[in-house]
C-alpha positions as CSV (number, residue, x, y, z in Angstrom):
1,M,0.0,-0.2,0.1
2,K,1.5,3.3,-1.0
3,T,0.3,7.2,-1.1
4,W,0.6,9.5,-3.3
5,D,-0.6,13.1,-3.4
6,G,-3.2,12.2,-0.6
7,M,-4.0,8.7,-2.5
8,V,-4.1,5.7,-1.0
9,F,-3.5,2.5,-3.6
10,L,-4.3,-1.0,-2.6
11,T,-2.9,-3.9,-4.0
12,D,-5.3,-6.4,-5.5
13,H,-4.9,-8.9,-2.3
14,A,-5.3,-5.8,0.3
15,I,-8.6,-5.0,-1.8
16,R,-9.7,-9.0,-1.3
17,R,-9.1,-9.3,1.9
18,S,-11.0,-5.9,3.1
19,Q,-13.9,-7.3,1.3
20,E,-13.3,-10.8,2.4
21,R,-13.6,-9.2,6.1
22,G,-16.2,-6.4,5.2
23,V,-13.6,-3.8,6.4
24,P,-14.9,-0.7,3.9
25,R,-12.2,1.4,2.3
26,I,-12.8,4.1,4.1
27,I,-11.3,2.5,7.2
28,V,-8.8,1.1,5.4
29,E,-7.5,4.6,4.5
30,L,-8.1,6.3,7.8
31,T,-5.9,3.6,9.2
32,A,-3.4,4.1,6.7
33,R,-3.2,7.9,7.1
34,H,-3.5,8.6,10.8
35,G,-2.7,5.1,12.3
36,K,0.3,4.5,14.6
37,A,2.7,3.1,12.4
38,I,5.1,0.2,13.9
39,R,8.2,-1.1,12.1
40,T,8.3,-4.9,11.0
41,R,11.0,-7.2,10.8
42,H,10.3,-7.3,7.0
43,G,10.6,-3.5,6.3
44,T,7.1,-3.1,6.2
45,F,4.9,-0.8,8.7
46,K,2.2,-2.3,10.7
47,R,-0.8,0.4,11.2
48,F,-3.6,0.4,13.8
49,C,-5.8,3.1,15.5
50,T,-5.1,3.6,18.8
51,K,-7.7,5.0,21.1
52,E,-6.0,8.6,21.1
53,T,-6.0,8.2,17.3
54,I,-9.9,7.4,17.9
55,R,-10.0,10.5,19.7
56,T,-8.7,12.5,17.1
57,L,-10.4,11.6,14.3
58,K,-13.7,12.0,16.2
59,W,-12.5,15.8,16.8
60,T,-11.7,16.3,13.2
61,G,-15.0,16.0,12.1
62,I,-15.1,12.3,11.1
63,G,-18.2,10.7,12.4
64,A,-18.2,9.0,15.9
65,Q,-19.4,5.4,14.3
66,T,-16.9,5.8,11.8
67,A,-13.8,6.2,13.9
68,E,-15.2,3.7,16.1
69,K,-15.1,1.0,13.1
70,C,-11.1,1.6,13.3
71,T,-11.0,-0.5,16.4
72,G,-9.4,-3.7,15.7
73,V,-8.0,-2.8,12.3
74,S,-4.6,-3.1,11.8
75,I,-2.9,-3.2,7.9
76,I,0.6,-3.6,6.6
77,T,1.9,-0.7,4.4
78,S,4.9,-0.9,2.5
79,D,6.4,2.7,3.5
80,N,6.3,5.1,6.4
81,L,3.2,7.5,5.1
């Protein structure tokens, strides 16, 4: 997953897996853009939303229900966005 000029590009695998799990694209994008990043052993980054991230999303105008849906979602990105 890469970002360019504010856009998040998903691989075919990422699209397929998010559909299988019922995770909407907006949740994947919010997690990619705002989630906490931790470097993994393979040179990628695992991103997830912390309680603080969700609070910030709500404060910035993202709906409370949408922000709460980010809970428990983690994604792997190829670069530090």
